[in-house]
N, C-alpha and C positions, 0 to 999 in steps of 0.2 A: 464074546470077548469084546471089550471096549478098549480102544487105544486112546491115551491121553496126549494132548498136544503139548510139546515142549517149546514150540516156536512156530513161526509162520511159514517156514520153508524147510524143505528136504526132510531128513529123517525125523519123524515125530515120535516114534516109539520103537522099542525093540523088546520083544518078549518071546521066550522059547525059540530063539533064532529066527523069528519073523521080523521083517523090517517093514515099517510103515512110512509112507511119504505123503505129503500133502495134508488135506483136511482129515481129522480123525473121524472114524465112523465105526458103528457096531456091525460086526460081520453077520450077514444073513445066514440062517441055518442052511439054506439051499440057494446059492447064487445061480443065476441063469448060466447054463453050460452049453447052450446050442444056439443055432442061428434063427430059431423061431422068432426070437425077439426082433431081429432085423427083417425077417420075412413079413412081419405084420406092419412095418413102417411103409408109408406111402408118401411120395413127393418130398416135401420139406419137413415132414413130421419128425419129431424126436421123442424120446421117452427116458425118464430117469430110471436107472437100474443098477443092480450089482451083477457083475458077470465074472466068471472065472475061466481060466485056461492056462496054457503053457506059453511062456515067453519064447518066441522064436528068433527075434532080432531086436537089437537096441541100437539107437544112434551111437556110433562110435566116437563122434565128436565130443558130446557131453551128456548123453543120456536123455535128450530132450524129446524123444519119441520111442515107441516100441511097437512091435507086431506081436499079437497074441493068437495062438491057434485055438479054435473052438472045437467042440466035441465032434463035429462032422468033417473036420479037415479044412474048413474055411478059416480065413484069418481076419482079424479086426485090427485096423490101424489106430493106435492110441497116442494122443497128445495130452498134455497136462494143462489143466485150467489156468488161464492167464499166464502161461509160461512160468508158473509159480514154484515149480519143483521139478527135479529130474530124478531118474533112477540110475543105479550103478551101471556102467557100461558092460559089466560082466554078468548081467542078470539073465541072459539067454539060458534056457534049460530049466529055469525055475518055474514053479506054479505061481499064479498071481490071482488075487481077488481085487476087483476095482469097483468103485462107486462113482457114478457120474451120468453123463448124457450119451445115449446111443442114438445114432442117426446114419443116414446114407448120404454119400457125397460123390459127385462126379469130380475125380481128381484130374487136374490139368496135366498136360505133358510136362510143363515147366516144374510143377510140384513133384511129379514122379521122378524127374531127372535130378532135382535137388535132393530128394530122399535117397536116391540111388548113390549119389555122391557121398552123402553122410555115412552110408553103410560101407563105403569103400569099393563100389563097383568099378569095373574097368570102363574106359572111355567108349569102348565098343558096346558094352552093355547099356551105357547111358544113351548112346546114339540110336540104339535099337528101340527106344521108347518113342513112339510116334503118334499115339492116339490117347485121348482121355480114357479114364477107366472108372467105372462105378465101383465104389469101395464101401465096406462096412467101416464105420468110424466110431470112435468113442473119445469123449473129452472127460478125462478122469479128474475128479475132485480129490480123491484119495486112493492110494494103492497100498496093498499089503502083499509083500513078496514072501513066499513060504520057502523054507530051506529045501535044497535038493534031497530027494529020498535016496 
């Protein structure tokens, strides 16, 4: 299936209750659904990929990031290329297919605390974040959100 772009930002297509955001892309027959993609990355390496999973969290301020559960229970933290689009804040629980760049990152305490604030964490939870964390990251160029089953 190919999604056509209607503009440079946000919803670019809607078909069969699927919502597309960001750059248009053709859906791969089999997007990567596990962490093997991330396990193969070393140091500052990155790779272009399509991955799929289930959205577990979305920034409640404006939909500027999300977390996606992978097949083995790991999560990938997703931001959107050049801050060029956002996803609906009520997207948690939906399946998603994303095209973009996968990489590993050491997330600073400050960034972790910022994202915790975005999701509405308590001050106690925010204060409990005291060390950097190695995370799976994804910079999405395009996102397709599938309807809840």
